[in-house]
C-alpha positions as CSV (number, residue, x, y, z in Angstrom):
1,X,18.9,-1.6,20.8
2,X,18.1,-5.4,19.8
3,X,15.3,-5.5,17.5
4,X,12.3,-7.1,19.0
5,X,12.4,-5.6,22.6
6,X,12.1,-2.2,24.1
7,X,13.0,-0.5,27.2
8,X,11.7,2.4,29.2
9,X,13.7,5.2,30.4
10,X,14.2,6.1,33.9
11,X,11.0,8.5,34.2
12,X,8.7,6.5,32.0
13,X,8.7,9.4,29.6
14,X,10.4,7.4,26.5
15,X,10.1,3.7,25.0
16,X,13.4,2.8,23.6
17,X,13.4,0.6,20.2
18,X,15.3,-0.7,17.8
19,X,14.6,1.7,14.5
20,X,13.0,-1.2,12.5
21,X,10.6,-1.5,15.3
22,X,8.6,1.8,14.9
23,X,6.3,1.2,11.4
24,X,4.2,4.1,10.7
25,X,6.7,6.9,11.3
26,X,8.3,9.3,8.9
27,X,11.4,11.6,8.9
28,X,10.5,15.3,9.9
29,X,10.1,17.8,7.1
30,X,12.3,20.0,9.2
31,X,15.9,19.5,7.8
32,X,17.2,21.0,11.0
33,X,15.9,18.0,12.8
34,X,18.0,15.7,10.6
35,X,21.7,16.5,11.2
36,X,24.4,13.9,11.3
37,X,27.3,13.0,9.4
38,X,26.4,9.5,8.2
39,X,23.0,9.3,10.4
40,X,20.8,11.2,12.7
41,X,22.2,12.5,15.9
42,X,18.9,13.0,17.6
43,X,20.0,16.1,19.1
44,X,18.0,18.7,17.6
45,X,14.4,17.6,18.8
46,X,12.0,14.8,17.4
47,X,12.8,13.8,13.9
48,X,10.1,11.2,13.4
49,X,6.7,11.8,12.6
50,X,3.6,9.7,12.6
51,X,3.0,9.0,9.1
52,X,-0.6,9.1,9.5
53,X,-1.3,12.3,11.4
54,X,2.1,14.5,11.1
55,X,2.6,14.2,15.1
56,X,6.2,14.3,16.5
57,X,6.5,11.1,18.0
58,X,10.1,10.0,18.5
59,X,13.7,10.7,18.0
60,X,15.8,8.6,16.0
61,X,19.6,8.1,16.9
62,X,21.6,6.5,14.1
63,X,25.0,8.5,13.5
64,X,28.3,6.8,13.6
65,X,28.8,8.1,17.1
66,X,25.5,7.3,18.8
67,X,23.6,4.2,19.7
68,X,21.2,2.8,16.9
69,X,17.9,3.6,18.7
70,X,14.5,5.2,18.5
71,X,13.2,7.3,21.5
72,X,9.4,7.1,21.2
73,X,7.6,9.3,23.3
74,X,5.4,7.4,25.6
75,X,2.3,9.6,25.5
76,X,2.4,9.0,21.4
77,X,1.4,5.2,21.6
78,X,-1.5,3.3,22.5
79,X,-1.7,0.6,25.2
80,X,-0.6,-2.1,22.4
81,X,2.1,0.1,21.5
82,X,1.0,1.3,18.1
83,X,1.8,4.9,17.1
84,X,-1.5,6.9,17.5
């Protein structure tokens, strides 16, 4: 995903963004969510948390065989696209 733009998935439940476009997030504390050989596969559940409240908000894919993107749960953002 190119930086500075986003797309909505087919059912509107996910916003797809560039990893650098999701400030206010932190990696999950559960190491089982952070699997990958040189990045994150995103196949083990949400792996990004809101750094303010700790809510699971997104899944980051950044491994060598995946796209470089963040799938942000649409329910986790406000109308101005800030993480709640």
